[in-house]
Structures are given as C-alpha cells and as structure tokens.
C-alpha positions, -999 to 999 in steps of 0.1 A, spaced: -223 6 316 -197 6 287 -166 -15 279 -129 -7 286 -122 17 258 -150 42 269 -152 36 307 -127 63 315 -144 95 323 -113 118 324 -109 135 291 -70 133 292 -69 96 301 -95 88 274 -75 106 250 -43 87 258 -62 54 256 -77 63 223 -42 69 209 -29 34 222 -60 16 211 -58 -7 180 -29 12 162 -29 -13 134 -66 -5 126 -80 -40 127 -114 -29 141 -117 -4 112 -108 -30 87 -133 -54 100 -160 -28 97 -150 -20 63 -154 -56 55 -187 -64 73 -204 -34 64 -193 -23 42 -194 13 50 -175 31 22 -198 56 4 -227 44 25 -250 61 52 -238 50 85 -252 57 120 -226 58 146 -237 52 184 -212 60 211 -210 79 243 -195 115 243 -158 116 238 -154 86 216 -136 85 183 -158 60 164 -172 87 140 -138 98 130 -128 62 123 -158 56 102 -151 88 83 -116 75 75 -132 47 59 -151 69 34 -185 65 52 -213 92 54 -217 95 90 -245 105 114 -231 106 150 -255 100 179 -256 93 216 -261 57 224 -299 64 233 -307 86 204 -315 60 175 -351 72 176 -344 106 159 -333 89 127 -360 88 100 -373 55 86 -351 35 62 -322 60 63 -290 39 71 -272 11 53 -251 4 84 -255 10 122 -223 8 142 -225 7 179 -191 12 197 -187 -4 231 -220 6 247 -255 -1 232 -273 -33 224 -261 -50 256 -278 -84 264 -299 -83 294 -304 -44 293 -340 -33 297 -337 -12 267 -323 -38 242 -356 -47 227 -362 -10 219 -330 -5 204 -332 -36 181 -367 -26 170 -352 10 163 -324 -5 144 -349 -24 121 -369 8 115 -337 28 107 -320 2 85 -327 -2 49 -339 -36 36 -303 -49 31 -289 -29 61 -266 -43 87 -261 -38 124 -226 -40 138 -221 -42 177 -187 -38 190 -180 -51 227 -150 -64 246 -143 -101 242 -127 -103 277 -104 -133 271 -72 -112 270 -48 -90 289 -71 -60 292 -96 -84 311 -72 -80 341 -84 -44 344 -120 -54 346 -137 -69 375 -144 -107 375 -183 -105 372 -181 -81 343 -155 -103 324 -176 -134 330 -205 -115 315 -186 -106 284 -175 -141 280 -212 -154 283 -223 -130 256 -199 -145 231 -208 -183 238 -225 -202 207 -258 -206 226 -253 -171 244 -278 -140 243 -264 -128 210 -250 -159 189 -280 -179 202 -304 -157 185 -288 -152 150 -259 -127 156 -226 -137 141 -192 -128 157 -158 -120 144 -131 -118 170 -104 -93 163 -69 -97 179 -58 -62 187 -35 -44 211 -33 -15 235 2 -2 225 24 27 238 56 42 228 75 27 257 71 10 290 73 42 309 43 55 289 24 22 295 31 21 332 21 60 334 -13 54 318 -21 21 336 -14 35 369 -34 68 364 -63 52 348 -67 19 368 -49 25 402 -33 -3 419 -45 -30 396 -32 -10 366 1 -6 383 3 -43 390 -4 -52 352 22 -26 341 47 -40 364 45 -74 345 49 -59 310 79 -69 289 67 -49 259 46 -17 258 13 -33 249 -15 -55 262 -34 -80 241 -68 -70 235 -95 -89 219 -126 -71 204 -160 -90 197 -177 -75 166 -212 -90 165 -231 -85 134 -266 -93 119 -285 -81 89 -319 -66 92 -337 -98 84 -321 -114 112 -332 -87 134 -368 -89 122 -368 -126 129 -356 -124 165 -380 -95 173 -409 -119 166 -437 -124 140 -450 -89 143 -437 -63 121 -408 -46 139 -417 -11 131 -450 -18 148 -431 -32 179 -410 0 179 -439 22 178 -453 7 211 -419 10 229 -405 40 248 -388 66 227 -351 66 237 -345 103 229 -360 134 214 -346 151 184 -342 185 205 -319 167 229 -294 158 202 -300 182 173 -269 193 156 -260 210 122 -275 197 92 -262 189 55 -277 178 22 -264 147 4 -257 149 -32 -285 122 -37 -311 149 -23 -314 133 12 -334 156 34 -318 179 61 -339 170 91 -319 180 122 -307 148 140 -275 140 157 -241 155 155 -232 155 119 -195 157 112 -182 175 82 -147 166 73 -127 182 44 -149 173 12 -180 167 33 -191 132 40 -221 135 62 -257 127 58 -288 143 74 
C-alpha cells in the first residue's frame, strides 16, 4: 500500500496530482536540510510513475532511482542518503526488518535514512478511509512504531494546490469519486491542506534498533527483495571513480548527476 500521492494508478490523474502537490517545495527543502543531499550519493525508492528522483536531482544529488523493493541490488556502503517516497519502510509490514537491514548495509557510516509518509491530520485525510488514517496517526505518536525506536520526525505543512476551483473539482471528482466531489464542494480556495511526515534516522540508530548482532549479518539471512536483473538500467561512472555495476534506473540530467 502507498500513501495518497502515489495511490492513483491512472497516469493522467497521477500527473495532475504531481503538478498540484507541494508547489512551494517544502518537502524538497526539508530533504535538503536533513540529508543533506547536494553533491551526495542518494538512493531514491518509489513506485513507478513517481517524481521523487527528479525532485532530488533538482537539489543537486547524485541519484540512483529504484523500485521500492530493490534496495538489495545496491552495493555495500554506496549511499550517503536513502530517500523513500510514500511507500517503503511501513511499520507492521512483513518486509520492514529486511528493508532496515538493507538500509544499514547500503548506507555509509555517517549515512541517513529519510522516510516520507502522510501525516493524516489534514484535509487530504478526508480522501483516505478511516482505518488507514488512524494507522498513519499511530505511526507518528511519540511511543509509536517509528518514533518509539529512535526515528525522529519533521512535520511539513504543505498543500495540494490547483490554478482554480474548477480544476480542483475536476481532479478530485475524477480521482476520488463521490468523496472527492464532496470535498471539492466545500472548498473556498483551490487547495487542500496537506501534512507530510518526514521520518529520519542515522545509520547508527538503525543498527541499534536492529539489535546487537551486526546488521549486515542480519541482512544476509533475510530474503532478498529483488535481483539486479529485474531492475537493471543504464550505467554511468562518477568522477570519483565509482564502479559502473548495473543497478536501478539511473537518471542522467543535463550535466550528469547520477551514480552507478
């Protein structure tokens, strides 16, 4: 399951939401501060169709974009930051321990994990079923499954914002049916308040929460999430001489800021 920004499967509706989501760039600004990511090796985890990799590239990161279950293909100690967009590292999920152990393996000693999820105490939560909203709220409580084991949180006050009320109503109705139409009918401005929870932890915290045994050994005994052959993409060589092992979808913007 993914959070609101990535739940839509229709490509046109998802593109329309991405244009409306966080026009002020507050999520990107928080990532830039908490990573930081500028001129650093960053692994981007998100479902197909997301724009998280482009947002990271705009911050000056060297980006390796991967499906949410493909962290296993990244070589050891290759990333300064891992950014997960609205999908992976979900409390209660069977694969969470695997994902945390893989994050420890992939991160360099001073690396950081940034996990983005909905916060749910906002207008957008009206588009989410009640049990899901309650689950998201539980995650962000002080003694919850993330903050209670060492993660920290930064809550970002963002918007879904459209050019006018007509476009807001058109999108909400098409994307969320009767519930979306009801929400749109109550709008006085073409926007919805949207709060984002950015959970973050350094590698040392992840090692501690995985237990006394070395996390790399833990990872070695856990199921592999994906094979390189399922996600292999183009390769590139960093100026610092990083290897060109195929892994993930590497994005090459003008000037080239990808890492292999």
